[in-house]
N, C-alpha and C positions, 0 to 999 in steps of 0.2 A: 290490722294494717298490713297492706301488701308489701312484701319486700321489694326493694328497687332492683331492677334487672340490670346486670352489668353488661353493657353492650360494647365497651371498648376492648379491643384485642391487641395483644402484643404483636409487633411486627415480626414477620418471619426472619429466620437467620439470613436468607438470601437478601431480603430487603434491607436488613440492618447493615450487611456488608456493602451493598450497593450505595447506601446513603452515606457511608463513611468516605473520607478522603482517601484513606489507604485502600479501600475496596475499589474505588474508581481508578486509582492509579494502577492497581493490580490488573483490572480488566483491560486498561489501556495497554499495559505491558504485554500481557498474554496475547491479546488480539494483534498487537503490533508484530510480535514474533511469528504468529501464524502467517501474516501477510508477507513478512520478510522471507520466510521459507518458500512461499509461493513465488515471490519475485526472483529468487535464486534459480528455481526450477524453470520459470518462465523465460528468464534470460538465456539459460543454456539451450532451451528449445528454440528461441529466436535465432541463435547463432547457427542453427542448422541451415539457414537460408544461404550460407556461404558454400554449401555442398550442392546447390542447384535446386531447380524447381521440383524435380522428382522426389528428392530426399525431403524437402520441406513440406510438400503436399502430402507425402506418405506419413510424415510425423503428425500433421494436423488430423489426418484420418485416423491414425492410431489412437489419438486422444479420445476419440468417440467410441472406440471399441475396447478400451481398457476394462478388464474384468470379465469379458465374455468367455464362456457362455453363462457364467453364474450371474453376472450383471447384464441387463438388457442394453441395447445400443444407446449410448450417450448417458446412461444412468450414472456412471462414475463421474463423468464430466459435470453433470448437473449437481451431483453431490458436492463436488469441489466448489462449484459456483455458489451453492447455498451457504457453505461454510465461509466462503470469502465475503459474501454479502453480510452475514451475521457479524463477522470480524470487523468489516468496514463500518457498519452501523454502530457497533459497540465502541469501537475506537473513537469515532467522530463524536458520539454522544458523550462519552466520558471526558473527552478533551474539552468539549464545549462547556459542560457543567463544571469541570475543574477551573476553567478559565473564568466563568461567571463567579464562582465561589472565591477565587483569588481577588477579583475586582471588588467584590463586596467587602472582603476582609481589609482592603486598603483603598478606600474611596479617593484619597488624595494621592497625587503623584509624589514619588520620591524626590527629595531635594537634589540628591545626587544619584545618577544612574550608576549601576554596577559597571565599572570600566572593564572588568575582566570577562563579562558575558560575551560568548562567542557569537559570530555572525549567524551561525546555524541556530543557536538558542533564540536569538532575537527574532528570527524569521520563521520559527516553527509553526506559528498560527497561520500566517499567510501562505506558507508552504503547504500546509494541510488543505487550505481552500483551493490552491492551484491544483493540487493532486486530485481533489474531489471533482473539480470541473473537468480535469483531463480524463478521469475514468469514464465519465459520461460521454465525452467526445470520442474516446477510444472505442467504446462499445458501439456507438452509433456509426462509427467509421468502419471498423474491421469485423464486427460481429453481426450487426443487423444490416449494415450497408446503407443506412438512412442518409448519411451525409458524405458517403464515399465518392470521391471524384472519379470520373472516367468510366462509370458503370461497374457496379459490384458483381463479381462472379462467384456464385455459390460453389464451394468445393475447390476453388482455386486461390488459396490464401497467398501463394507466392506472388501471383500477378496483382492481387489486391494490395499487398504491401508495397510493391514497386509503384503502383498507381498513386498511393498516398504520398510516398516520399519523392515523387516526381513533381510535386507541387511545393512552392516556396512556403506556403502557410502550414502545410502538413509537417514540414521539417521544423519550422519555428515552434509550433505548438508542442511537438514531441520533444525537441531538444530542451526547451525551457522547462518542461515538466520533468524531464530526467535530471536536470541540474537541481531542481527543487527536491526531487526524490533523494539525490545524493546527500544533500544537506539534512533532510529529514531523517534518513537512516543513520547518518553520522552521529547526530545528537540522540535520536530515539533509542538506538541499540544500547548505548551506554546508560541512558536513563532507565531503560527496562531492566538492565542488570542490577542497578541500584535498588529499584523497587522490589525486585524478586529476591533480594538479599545475596546475590552472587558477588557483587562488588565488595571490595575491601581495600584497605590502604596499600596492601602488597599487590593486589590484582588490578588496581585502577589503571596503571600504565598499560598493561597488557590488553585490558578491555578497550581502552581508548584507541590503541593501535589496531585492534581487530575491527573496531567500528570504522576507523578511517579506511582500512583495507576493503571492507565490505562495501562502503559507500563508493570508493573509487572503482572497484570492479563492476558493481552494478551500473554505475553511471556510464563507464566506458563501454561495457558490454551492450547496453541498450542503445547508446548513441552510435555504436559501430554500424548498426543496420541502416539508418538514414544516411549516414556519411558514405557508406558503400554504394547506395543507390545514387546519391548525388554525384559521386566520382566515376560511376559506370562500372564499378567492380561487380555489382549486382544489377542485372538489367533483364 
């Protein structure tokens, strides 16, 4: 009598972690912090537009030559882009799966909604959708030039930015997205700290203050550019 062959395999450690709620929350927290770091650097770079076209265009060119001669032209930039794409996909996927898991766990609505839930908490999901759509529009506008108004000029980012924010819809899309970003960062930073075990009863107040400050600085820093174009400070 032939022995039965055991075909079932135990899932890998990575699969086990990913399938767990804690694992998904950890992936969401780490990917969120990676994107937050990028946003801080990106905002600082954007503010160079206030120093004139030469300074801003030179900065944009420098981004393509970072690491030379060890790294080839644009290799570092593409490496950053790949890391960001992975972070965005991991963040969105874990957020969606956690949301579906939460819905399955409570198929019926609560009789009483949590009164103390913040506006940012209640709008995290819609904020994520808005930011996802904005990323697509932003790339098509200022990276590929597909939807750029006024004729996209390769190698002239200063003029491309001015063109975009010289249109009413460019300003509306950007400002709405940055307000959504501020709310997302405000809640997400504190949540990531709790997930990664940084938060505690004594640190919660400091972490919430830091989250508020980061959200305010990022929102104000990004919105400053379209406002400057609208008011003629940058032209």
